[in-house]
N, C-alpha and C positions, 0 to 999 in steps of 0.2 A: 593463625585464625582459621577456623573451619568454615566450610561453605554453608553449613546449617545456620550460621549467624546471619546470613543474608536472606533467609527464608522470609516470605511475606508475613507481616504481623496484622493483627486486627487494626483497621484504620481508625484514626481519631477524628478526622474531619470528613465532610461530604462536599463534593464539588460537582457541578453540572457541565461546565464547559470551560475552555480557556485556550491559551496559545502561549508557546514558549519557543525561543530561538537561541541556538548555541552554535558556535563555530569550534571546530576541532581540527588541528593540523594533522598532516601525515607525519611519518617518522622514517628515518633511514637507519636500518640496523648496521652496526659496526661488526658485531659478532652475530651471525645469522642463526635463525631457527628455521629448520627445514625437516619436518617430520613431527607428527603429533599422535597422541593416544586419544581414547574416547574422552568426550566432554572437553575438547579443545585443550588438552593438557600437553605442553611441549615436551619433546624428547630431550631437549637440552635447553639450558639457560641462554638468554640473549641480552644484548644491550644496544640501545639506539640513541641517536641524536633526535630530539624533537625539532621539527621544522617550524617555520614561521609563516611563510607566504603560501605554501601549498596546503590548502585547507578546504574543508567542507563546511558549508553553512546550511544548517537544517532548521526549518520551522515546523513545529508539530502543533497542529490545531486539533482539539479534541472536544467531542460533544457526547453527552450521555445518551445511551440507547436502551430500548426496552428489552430486546432479546440479547441475553448475555451467554448464549450457548456457543457462539463462534467468534472468531476474530473478524473485525471489519476495518478495512483501511484502504486508502488509495495512495499511490506513490507518484510524485512528480519530480523530474530532473530538468532543471533549467526551464520550468514552466510547462514541460511536456509530460503528459501522463505516460507512465512506464509500467505497463502490466507485467513485462518480463522480469521486473525486479521483485514482484510479489512473492514468488516461491521462496526466495532467500529470506525475505522479511518474515514470512510465515514460519519458516524453520526456526528463525531467531526467536520469534514470539513463543513458539512451543517450548524452546529450551529454557526460556526465562519465566514462564508462567508461574512456577512455584515460588519465584522471588518477587514478582510484582502481581498482586492479586487483582488489579483493576483492568488488565489488558482486554478482557472481553466485555467490560462495562461501557466502553467508549467506542465511537467511530473516530478513527484517526485520519487526518490528512497530513501526509508527510511530504513536505516540499524541500528539496535539496538542490544545492548547486556546488560545483567544484571550481576552484580557481586554477585547475590544471586538467589535462585530458583524462577522461575516465578510462579505466581498464588498460592503461599503458605502462604499468610497472612503476607507478608512483604511489602504490598502496592506497588507492581510493577507498578500498574496503576498510582500511584502518581508520582513516579520518571520518568516513561515513558512518560506520558503526559506533565509533566513540561519540560522535555528535548526536546520533539518535539516542544512544544510551543516556547521555546527559539530559536530553529533553524528557525522556521517560522518568529519570530520577528527579527532575524538577516537579513532576506530578506526584511522585512518591513522597517528596518533601512536603508538598502541599497537603497531602493526606495524613502525613506523619511528621508534624513540624518539630518534634523533639529530637530528630536525628542530628548528630553532630556533623560538622563539615568534614572531619577526617573520615568518619564512617561513610558519608555520601561519596567521597572521592574513591574510597576502596570499593564500594559496591558498584559505582559507575564503571570502574575499571574491570571488575569481575563480570558485569553484564556485557561490556564491550567485547571481552575475550570470547564469550559464548557466541557472538556474532562473527567476529574475525579475530583470530589469535593475536596478531600484532596490534590490533586496535587498543588493547589494554596498555600499550606503551605510549599512547598519544595524549594522555590527559595532563601530564606535567612536563616541565622542562628542567634542566636542559638535557639531561641524560636519564634514561629510565631502564631499569633491569626487570626482565620477566623470566621467571623460572627459579626454582630452588637451587641455591649455590652456596657452598661453604664460605666463599669469600665475601658474600654480601649479606650483612645482618638483616633479618626479617624478610629476606627474599622468599618468594612463594610461587608455586605454579598457578595460583588462583587469580592473581592480579599483578599489575606492574607496580614497582616501587621506585621511588626517586633514588638515583645513585647516591649512596650515603656519605661519600668522602668529598673532600675539597678537591676540585679539579684545578690543574695548573693553569696559569694565565695564558699559556700557549693555546689552550682550547676554549678560551672565552670568546663568545660571539663568532664561533667558527663558521666559515662560509661553505655553502653548498650550491653550486651552479649546476642545474639539471639540464643536460643536453638531450633534447627530444629526438632521438634517432628514429623512432617509430611510434606514432601516436595512435596506431590502430589497436584493435582488440587482440590480446594475446591468443595464440592458437592453442595453448594449454593453460588452463586456469591454475592458480596457486593451490586450490583445494585438491585437484587431481594430482598435482606435483607432490604435495605432502603425502597423499595416500600411496604414491609409488615408493615411498621410503620403507613401507612395511616389509617388503621382501627384497630390499636393496642389498646387494652383496657387500657394500662398504658402509652400511648404516651405522653399525655399532662403533666402528672406528671414527666415523664422522661425529657422532654424539660426544664421544670422549674428547676428540680434538676441539670441538666447540667449547666444551666446559673448561678445558685447559686454556684456551685462548681468552676466555672471559676472565680467568684468574690473571693472565698476563696483562690484559688491557686495563684491568683494575689498577695495577701498578703504574702502567704507562700514563693513564689519565691523571695520576697524581704527580708523577715525576716530570712530565712534560717532554719525554723523549719522542720527538717527531719522527725520527728515522724508524724507530721501532713501531710507532703508530702506523706509518705508511706500510711497512712490511706486513704487519698483521692484518690490517684492513683490506689491503689488496688481495692477500692470500685468501681471506674469508670470502671475498666476492667471487674469486675464481673457483674456489671449492664449492660454493653454492651451485654454480653452473656446471661444474664437473659432476655433481650428484645428478643433475638433470640428464646430462649426456650419457651417464652410465646406468640409468634406471632401465627397466624393461616394462613397457616400451620406452625407448630413449627419445629425447627431444632436445632441440636447441632453441633458446629464446634470444640469444645474441644474434645480431645482424652483422654483415660485413663491415658496416660503418662503426659498429661498436668496437671492433678490433682495431680499425684505423685510428679511432680516438685514443684507445689504450696505448697503442704504439707511439702516437704523437706525445702523449703525456710523459711516457718513459723517456723519450728523446729530449723533450724540453727540460725535464728534471735533471737529466745527466748533463745537459749543456749549461744550465743556469744555477744548479744547486738549489733550486726551488724546493719547497716542502709540499708542493701540490701532489695529490694522489687521487685515485678513483675508487668508487665502490659501485656495485650493481645491486639492484633489487631483482625480483623475479620478472625480468623483461629486458628489452634491448637498450633502454635509456641508460645514460652514464651520469652518475653523480660525481661531480668534480669537487673534491674537498680540499680546503686550504685555509691557513691562518688569516685572520683579518688584516694583518699588516702587509700581506701580499696581494690584497684585493685588486689594486689597480693593475699590477703587473700581470696577474693571472687572467683578469678579465680581458686585457689587451691580447694576451696569448689566445684566449678562447675566440675572440673576434677575428683575429688574424688567421688562425690555423684550424679551429675546430668547428666553427659554425657551418662550414661547407659540408660537414657530414651530418648535420641536423636536418630533419624533415622540414622543408620550407624555411630553413634557417632559424627555427624556433628553439629558444632555451629559456629557462626560468632562473633568475637570481634569487637565491634563498639563503637563509642563515638560521642559526639555532633560535628556537622560539620558546615560549613559556607554557604552551598547552591550551587547555580549554578556556573558552571565554563566553560568557552569557551576553547576548546582544539585546 
C-alpha cells in the first residue's frame, strides 16, 4: 500500500462540532527499533507486545471555526493545561495535514490522561499519539462514512507513526510488527501489521510487570536518541542484527521455545542501551537499580529454572516478562526481592492486551 492512498479526499458529510474518546495502550518492543529516516521511517523492522493496563485515554472535543488559516487547539493532561505539549502536537498536525483535510477547520480541545507515569520510559508517546490518531480518524470517518474498518485501522496506524514511530504498534493485539521484513507478509514501513502467524500457547496472555525504577523525565528524549544513530559507528551492524533477530523471533513465537525467547529479548534490550552508550554524545538511561534488578532476575532464574526475563525501553524502568502459569511465583519474587529497587516501591502489573478501544 502506498501512502498516497491515505491522502485526504473530498468530504461527503458536514459537521459542526462533536466529541470522541478513545483509549490506546502502550507497547513493549521485543525486537527494538532505534534509528529512523525522514518521515518516521524505521531503519529496521521491530515487533512488540501490546500492553493492556498501561494506556492513554484521550477525549477530543471539536468545534467549527471561521478562520481556517491556522491550527487551533488546547492540550490538557490530567485536567491541567499543558502548553509545553503544543509544539509536538503542532508538528504532528503539520505532518498529517495532507491526509486529514479538516485539521484547520476546527478548534480542538485535547484532554488526555495516562494510567502510568508520563515520560518515564513506558512509551507514553506511543499510547498518546495512537489515541489521538484514533480520535482524529473518528472525525474523518464521520466526514467520509464509506471508509472500511480495515482502511481506518491502517490509516490510524499510519497517522500515529507520524506522531511517534512506535505508536503505530499500539492499535492491535497481541503482537504487532512495524517495518518491511521478508519474514512478515504485508509488512510495511508505513504502519504496523498484526503478527500474521499463530503464536504458541506459551505466549498467550504473557505477563509484563513494569518496575518503576525512575518515574522522572528522561534526561535524553527518544527523538534525540534516534537522531544520534545517523552517524553512529555501529548503526549498520545494529540494523542488520535487528532484522535478523526479527526473523529468529518469528520462529520462536511459533515454536514456543522460551529459552531462545529469553536470550533474544534480553540481548535486544541490552543492545538498545549499548547503542545509547556508544553514540556521540553518549548517554546512559539505566540507573544503578536497573542493574540490580537485572542481576536479581538472572540469579532467580538460575536458582529456580524460571522462564522469567527482562526487557527495557528507552528508560530506566524494567519490564519483567513471564508466562502466565508462573504469575504467582514471579509476583512473589518481585515483592520479596525487586520492589526495594523501585521508586517508592511502585510497580505496574500488566499483560498482553488487544489495542485500541472506543469509550
